[in-house]
N, C-alpha and C positions, 0 to 999 in steps of 0.2 A: 293752169288748172284753177278752178273756182273752189275756194276753201272757206268754210265757216268756222269760227272760233268762239266757243261758248265760255264766257268768263273773261272779262277785260281787266283782270288784275295784273300782277307782275309777269307771271308766266305767259298769260294770254297775249299781253301787249308785245312782249319781246318776240314771241313766236309769230305774231301777226306782222310785225315790222320786218323780221328777217325773211319771212315767206314772200312778202311783196318785193323784197330786194332780189329774190330769185325769179321774179317775173310773174308770180302768181297773183291772182285777184282774191282779196280777203274781205269777208263779211264778218265783222265782229258782233257778238251778241252779249248783251248784259241787261240785267233787270234795273240797273241804276241809270236813269236817263241823263244824269250829268256826265257820266263816262261816255255814253253814246254821243252826246253833244260835242264833247271834247274831241273824240276821234273823228267825227265828221267835220270838225274844224281843222283837222290836220295836226292835232296836238295830242301826244300820249298822256294818259291819266297818271302815269308813273314816271319818275325821273331816273333815267338810265343813259349814261354817256353814249351819244351817237343815235339814240332811238328817235329823237325829235326830227332829225334830218330825214330818216327813213319814212316817218309818218308824213312829213310835209311833202316829200317827193311823190309818195304813193297816192296821197290824197289829191294832189294837183293833177295826177295822171288818171284819176278815177279808178285806181286799183285797191283802194281801201275805203270802206265805209262801215258804219255800225248801225245797229237797230236793236229795239227791244222785242221785235217779233221773231221768235225762235223758229217757228214753222216756216216763215218766209225765207229766212236765211238758209235753212236746211234744204228747202225746195230749190233754191237758186245755186246750190253748190254740189260738188261731187263727193266731198269728204269733209267730215266735221271733227275738229279737235275739241275735246272737252277738258277745260282747264279751270273749272270752277273750284272754289276753295273747299277744303276739307278740314274745318276747325275741330279741335278737341271737344267732345261732348262731356256731359257731367260725369261720365264713367272713366274718362281719360282715353277713350278710343276716338279714332278719326270719324267724324260724321260724314256720311255719304248721302245725306238728304238732298243736297244740291244736285248731285248727279242723277238721282231718280227724277227730280223735277225736270231736268233736261230731257231725259228719256220720254217723259210724258209729252213734252212740248214738241218733239220731232216726229211723233207717230203719224200725224196727218201727212207730213211731207214724204215719209217713207212709203206710206200706203199709196200716195199719188205717183211716186217715182218707181216703186217696186223694188228698188235696191239702193243701198247707201253704205258708205264706209264710215264707221265711228272709231275715232282714235282717242283712247283714254290717256290723258297727259297729267291729270291730277294725281297727287300722291294718295294712294289708297291701300287698304289692307289686302293681303293676298286673298283671292277668290271673289273680290268685288266685281271685276269686269265680267267674269263668268255669270254672276248673278244679274248684272245689268243687261247682259246679252239675252239671257233667258226672259227677263222681265219685258224688255222692249219687243222682242220677237213674239212674245205671247200677246202683247197689246195690239200689235199690228196684224190685221186680218188679210191684207192684200200685198204685203211687202216684207222684205227681210233685210236686216243690216249685217254687214261684215264688221266684226270687231277686231281691233288691234290695240295692244298696249305699247305706248312709246314714251317712257319716262324721260324727263328732262334733267339736265345736270348744269343748271344755270346759276351763277353766283351774281348777286347784286353788285353792280360796279364793273363787272367784266362779262356781262351776260351776252353781249353780241359776239365777242371773240369766243366765248364758250359754245355758242350755237354753231359757229363756223368751224371750230376746232375742239370738238368734244373728246373725252377720253375714249369713248366708243358710242356707237348708236345701238341702242337696245330695242329689239322688236319682239313683242310677245304675241305669238300667232296661235290661233285656233286651227286645228288641222283641217276642219271643214270650211273655213272662211277664206275669202280671197283678200290678201293683203297687198295686192299689186299697186293699188292707188297710192299707198304710202311710199312705196319704193319709187314710183313715178314722180312723186312730189319731191323726194330728195335728190333725184337725178339732176335737178337744176343747180345743185351745189357741188362743188369739188371738195368734198369733205374727206380729208386724209385720216380716216379712222376706221377701225374694223366695225362690221355690223354683226352684232351678236343676236342670232335668232334663237329664242328660247320659249318656254311655256309662258302663258299669260301670268300665272302665279309667280313665277320666278322674276319676270319683268316688273311686276308690281312690287315685289319685295326689295329689289336692289336699291331703289331710290331711298327708301326708309332706312335700310341698313347702312348705305353710304353716309347718310346724314348722321346716324348714330355713331359711326366710326369717326367722322370728322369731330363730333362733339367729344368723343372719348380722347382723341389726340390733343384737343385744346385743353381739356381738364388735366390730362397727364402732364403736358408741358408746364401748365401753371403750378401743379402740385410739386413737380420736380424743382421748378424755379424757386418755390417758397422754401423748400428744404435747403437748396443751394444758398439762398440768401442768408439763412440762419447760420451758415458755415462760412460766410464771407466769400462765396463763389458766385461768379456772374452766371445766372441761369441761362441767359441768351447764348453765351459761349458754350456752356455745357450742352444744351440741346442742339446747338449747331454741330458739335462734335458727334452727338448721337445720330443726327440726321445725315452726317457725312458717310456713315456706314451704309452703303447701298447693297451689301451682301446679305446682312442679317436683319438690319433695322428697317430701312425703307425699301422693302422688298416683299415678295410673297412668302418668304420664310416665316414659319410659325403661324401663318394665317390659314391653315388647313384644318378643318374640324377633325377631331380624333379623340385620343385618350387624354388623361390628365398629365400634367408635367411632374417631373420628379428629379432625382439626382442630388448632387451635393451643392449646386450653385443656385438654381432658380428658387427653390423653397427658402433657402437660407437668406439670400439677398432680398427676396420679396418681403420676408418678415423683418429684415433689418431696416429697409427703407421705410416700411410702415411704422416701425417703432420710432425712427427719427421724425417722421411726419406727425406722430401723435404728440410730440413734444413742442410743436410750434402752435401759435394761435390759430384757431379754427380747424387745425388738423388737416389730414389729407385722406378723406374718406375713400377716394378711388383707389389709391395705392393700398390703403388698409383693407380693402375688400378682395384683393387679388387671390390670396391663399384661401379665403372663404369660398370664393367662386370655384376654385380648383377642387376643394373638398366637396362642394355641392355636386359637382360634375361626377365625382366618384360615387357619391351616394345615389344619384339618379341611375347610373349604370348598374350599381349593385342591386337596386330594387327591381330593375328590369330583368337582370340575369336570374334573380331568384324566382321570377315569374315564368321563365322559359321551361318548356317540357324537357325532361331528361333527369334520370335518377341522381346523377352526380355531376358537379361542375368541374371542369378542368381548365386551368389557366396556362397558356403558352406565352411565356415572356416574363421572367422574374427579375431580369436586370432592368434598370430604369429606362434604357433605350437600347436599340440594336447596336451591335458592334462593340459591346463592352460587357464585362462581368460585374460591373458596379451595381450593387443592390441598394445603395443608400437612397432612401426616400422613393423606392421603387413603387410606382402606382399599381403595378401588378400585385405586389405583396400587400399593399394597403387595401386593394380591392378584396383580396383573399380574407382579410380580417373583417370586412364589412358584410360578407355573405352569411346567410343563415347557417350554413354548414361549411366547415373548412374544406376547400377544394383540393383536388390533386393538382400538383404543379409540374410543368414540363420544361426541361432544358436539356439540350443535347450535350452541353459541355460544362455547365457550371456545377461545381462540387462545393458544398458548404465547408468541407474540411480544408479546402484550399484557400478559403477567404482569409485575408490578413488585414491588419491595421484597422482603420475606421470602418472599412467595409465589413469586417468581421464583427466589430463592436455593434454596428447597427443591426446586423442580422441576429445576433444573440439577444439584443434588446427587444426587437420588434417581433421576431419569429424564431425563438430558441429551438423549437422542434421542427425546423424547416426540413431537415434531412428525412424525417419519417413521412413527409408528404410529397417529396420530390421523386420524379421518375425521369430517367434518361433514355428509356427505350420507347420509341414512338408507337409500336404495336401494343405494348402493355398499357401505355397511356390511353390510347383510343379504346381499348377493350374495357377499361375501367370507368369511363365517363360517358355521359349522354349529351352534355353541353360543353362546347369548347369556346373559351374567350381568348382572343388575341390582343395583347396589350402593347406590343411594339412592332416595328416595321421589319423585323428580321424575317427572312424567307424560311418557310417551313415546308419545303417540298415533300419531306418525308412523312408529313401528316396528311397529304392529299389522299393517298389510298386509305379508304376506311372512314373518311370524314363525311361521306355523302349522306349517311343516315343520322347525322348528329344535328343538334341545334347549335348554330354558330353565331356568336356575337363578335363582330369584327369592326370596331370603330376606327381602326387604323388602315383597313383595307387590305390586309395581308392575303386574304383568300378571295378577293374581289373577282379575279378572272375565273374562279371556279364556282361562283355564286349559283349559277344555273344548275349545277350538278348536286348542290347541297339541299337536303330536305327542307331545312328552315334556316335561311341566312338573313341576318339582320345587320345592316351596316350602321345606320344612325338610330340605334335602338333607344337612345334617351329621348 
């Protein structure tokens, strides 16, 4: 297949080299004539292990060339990858100016050919590709482009192996566009990874979020190591032990959006490690912000719940998580205190009179009149509220009858399978 690649930076060059390795013919496009000259000489403008060999071989076989003429490249190819840079602008947002310049430059080719596939590979904010698609097709009077989002997950130094062995291949499709050219392109490679077909906006978001998560992990490990060093502990050994837990730590566990955390362990230990971090030079701002982030999440949900229709709010879930009667640092009880009016609370089994020890101490301190707002009968609970908030993953089958005419805030997804039956159902209300 004939492929044009707009932007001969790191991503563009690696993509070009790997596609030629799959037997495709690549036309690189860049506004920098020096990069174009290097590619035409069989030399990549970036330094990446193994890439020079691919460029040399493809160049000698006539399957790799470069030009500054974008229209010519698009006219000579079946599919165009856009991998131009998206630097931060003065507001801190990613600049998409370069992408719109590419759209302008390929209009003549699309009008001449009538159809073309454009693959956005640059890192862009959600919604960018949809805007580019509308913009390009509005400019073209005699042709139309199919748009696809195909983010890359390449690390400098291991980019070739990352291309051939990615964590997954993400394809953001528009329902009315034909993405078959991209699939045909990848058929040349034996990539042993799942293909995730998602919306364009989701495909655009995953690259940026992945990078933010990588940055978060690096900062977390460095802050933990700084605290460990102050206590005479080897931070590398400590994080090695943390990473060895594949059940809870290096796993999907706790990476599902939902409600705030609570209980006796996470709030206490998060505050404890933040305090330790505040005592070392430069501090540990990431660890110090964890409980603040948790509090802010509760405040966002409280503000949204207060704005829902319904005369009174009811909260189902007063223990800090399902499967327990532990109310210590219960995010459900904390939410109740943030609402404009004290809500009704529902539990089928918890009785404040039965609480003992630190569980009782916490209840009496944070919600001494809990019993007067607590209802154990599901019919009575639903009769008295107009909005229901679910704050843990416990199953509440007994609340299904009668909930259809309520406003429901369900960040944990308790009623997700009944969403279509509920008058107003909000999952990610924040």
